[in-house]
C-alpha positions, 0 to 999 in steps of 0.5 A: 453485494458487489463493490461496484454497485455499492459505490454506484449507489453511494455516488447516486445518493450523494448526487441526489442529496446535493441536488436536493440541498441546492434546490431547497436552500434559500439562495439566489441563482447566482449563488447556486451557480457559483456553488455548483461550479466550485463543487464540480471543480472539487469533484473533478480533482478528487480522482487525481488526488486519490490516485496520487495518495494511492501511488504514494502509499504503494511506493511506501509499501514497496520500499518497506517490503524491499528493505525487509526483504534485504534485511531477511536476505542478509540474515539468511546469508549470515545463517548460511555462513555460520552453518558452513563454518560450523560444518567445516569445523565439525569435519575438521574435528571429526578427522582429528578424532579418527585413528590413523590407519597403520 
């Protein structure tokens, strides 16, 4: 099943259940209109609220990844530096061990 059709079915089921509960509840028309209008406002605000949360989470993940990258890159630079130092000292040690050609 595709995600789009799943969410369409969930939304349709939600709308039908809201409508059924409104029509079967023992309230006056004025109360229904007030309830429907407040519910419509909530529904209209939901996408913006979800988008804001998604953007905040995305920014947080980006910053976390950036910090981890910088830490790993710094560790890699330290390893490279240590390797160069060890390589240079090893070459110096080997040059001292070779007998001089006479």
